[in-house]
C-alpha positions as CSV (number, residue, x, y, z in Angstrom):
1,M,87.4,171.3,65.4
2,T,88.6,168.7,67.9
3,D,90.6,169.4,70.9
4,I,94.3,168.8,70.4
5,P,96.1,167.7,73.5
6,S,98.8,170.1,74.6
7,I,102.4,169.1,75.2
8,S,101.8,169.7,78.9
9,A,98.7,167.5,78.9
10,L,100.8,164.7,77.4
11,S,103.7,165.3,79.8
12,D,101.2,165.2,82.7
13,K,100.5,161.5,81.9
14,I,104.2,160.7,82.5
15,C,105.7,160.2,86.0
16,G,108.8,158.9,87.6
17,R,109.0,156.1,90.1
18,D,109.2,158.6,92.9
19,S,105.7,159.9,92.3
20,V,104.0,156.9,90.7
21,L,102.2,155.8,93.9
22,A,100.6,159.2,94.5
23,R,99.6,159.4,90.8
24,V,98.1,155.9,90.8
25,A,96.1,156.7,93.9
26,R,94.2,159.4,91.9
27,L,93.3,157.1,89.0
28,P,89.9,155.4,88.8
29,R,89.8,151.7,89.5
30,P,90.0,149.0,88.4
31,L,93.6,149.7,87.4
32,V,95.1,147.7,84.5
33,F,98.9,147.4,84.4
34,T,101.0,146.4,81.4
35,N,104.7,146.8,80.6
36,G,107.2,146.6,77.7
37,V,109.7,148.4,75.7
38,F,107.3,149.7,73.0
39,D,110.3,150.9,71.0
40,V,108.7,151.4,67.6
41,L,104.9,151.7,68.2
42,H,102.9,149.7,65.6
43,R,99.4,148.6,65.0
44,G,99.8,145.5,67.2
45,H,100.8,147.6,70.2
46,V,97.9,150.0,69.7
47,M,95.4,147.2,69.5
48,Y,96.8,145.5,72.5
49,L,96.8,148.7,74.6
50,A,93.2,149.6,73.6
51,Q,92.1,146.1,74.6
52,A,94.0,146.3,77.9
53,R,92.4,149.7,78.7
54,A,88.9,148.3,77.9
55,L,89.4,145.8,80.8
56,G,89.5,148.6,83.5
57,A,89.0,152.2,84.2
58,S,92.7,153.2,84.0
59,L,95.8,151.8,82.2
60,L,99.3,152.2,83.7
61,V,102.0,151.5,81.2
62,A,105.4,150.8,82.6
63,L,108.3,151.1,80.1
64,N,111.6,149.4,80.3
65,T,114.3,152.1,80.7
66,D,116.9,152.1,78.0
67,A,119.3,150.1,80.1
68,S,116.6,147.6,81.0
69,A,115.6,147.3,77.3
70,R,119.3,146.6,76.3
71,R,119.5,143.8,78.8
72,L,116.7,142.0,76.9
73,G,119.1,141.1,74.2
74,K,117.4,142.7,71.2
75,G,120.6,144.2,70.0
76,P,123.2,146.7,71.1
77,D,121.5,149.6,69.2
78,R,118.1,149.0,70.7
79,P,115.9,150.6,71.8
80,L,115.9,152.9,68.7
81,N,113.8,155.5,70.6
82,N,115.0,156.6,74.0
83,E,112.9,156.2,77.1
84,A,111.7,159.8,77.2
85,D,110.6,159.7,73.6
86,R,108.9,156.3,74.1
87,A,107.1,157.6,77.1
88,F,105.9,160.7,75.2
89,V,104.5,158.6,72.3
90,M,102.8,156.3,74.8
91,A,101.3,159.2,76.7
92,A,99.7,160.4,73.4
93,L,97.5,157.3,73.2
94,A,94.0,157.8,74.4
95,S,94.1,154.3,76.0
96,T,97.0,155.2,78.3
97,S,96.2,156.9,81.7
98,L,99.7,157.0,83.1
99,V,103.2,156.1,81.9
100,T,106.2,155.3,84.1
101,W,109.5,153.4,83.9
102,F,111.3,150.5,85.5
103,D,115.0,149.9,85.4
104,E,115.0,146.3,86.6
105,D,114.8,143.3,84.3
106,T,111.1,142.8,85.2
107,P,108.5,145.2,86.7
108,L,108.0,142.9,89.7
109,E,108.9,145.6,92.3
110,L,106.8,148.2,90.6
111,I,103.8,145.8,90.5
112,A,104.2,145.0,94.2
113,Q,104.1,148.8,94.9
114,V,101.2,149.9,92.8
115,K,99.0,146.8,93.3
116,P,97.1,146.9,90.0
117,D,93.8,145.1,89.9
118,L,94.7,143.4,86.6
119,L,98.1,142.6,85.0
120,V,97.9,142.2,81.3
121,K,100.5,140.8,78.9
122,G,100.6,139.8,75.3
123,G,99.5,136.3,74.3
124,D,103.1,135.2,73.7
125,Y,103.5,135.0,77.5
126,D,102.6,132.1,79.7
127,M,101.1,134.0,82.6
128,Q,101.4,131.0,85.0
129,K,105.2,131.1,84.6
130,L,105.5,134.8,85.5
131,A,106.5,135.9,89.0
132,E,104.5,139.0,88.4
133,T,101.3,136.8,88.2
134,R,102.0,135.3,91.6
135,V,102.4,138.8,93.2
136,V,99.2,140.2,91.6
137,E,97.2,137.1,92.7
138,S,98.7,137.2,96.2
139,Y,96.6,140.4,97.0
140,G,93.5,139.3,95.0
141,G,94.3,140.8,91.6
142,R,94.1,138.9,88.3
143,A,96.6,138.3,85.5
144,L,95.5,137.9,81.9
145,A,97.2,137.3,78.5
146,L,95.5,139.0,75.6
147,P,95.6,137.3,72.2
148,F,98.8,138.0,70.3
149,V,98.3,140.1,67.2
150,D,100.1,138.1,64.5
151,G,102.1,140.0,61.9
152,Y,103.3,142.8,64.0
153,S,106.7,142.9,65.6
154,T,109.1,145.7,66.3
155,T,112.1,143.4,65.7
156,A,110.7,142.3,62.3
157,L,110.0,145.9,61.4
158,V,113.5,147.0,62.3
159,Q,115.0,144.1,60.2
160,K,112.8,145.1,57.3
161,I,114.0,148.7,57.5
162,R,117.6,147.7,57.6
163,Q,117.2,145.5,54.6
164,A,115.8,148.3,52.5
């Protein structure tokens, strides 16, 4: 029989901004950082996160808070899953080492604090246009866009469910 992670083991992978620096300090390097809403987790997300983790020894996932996610303009009823639930689901993934939140429109401030070795985004981002890339590169880190997984979109999935 395989070991089933306990609820406390999953909760241990979640931390607030007040403790993120101390928690990151205990993670093996290189540290990979990614961020997003990750509202309704789907295959595209899971593939992307596994690829991101494979690029380093640890993966820090920063989730948009509910307020931050609403400001992205995806709809007044989004996210469908609240930030605590999204964090718990994210923590259950083997690829994820640590999960935290950011309330700003971008994780720029958080990235400047934790100084990941590698910033990873989906292939739909132009990394050279992101302020986050400039911050990471300013201290010797790298920024990389992973290939976008076509056919998987939370927005499209929500629309499909609503039409049914």
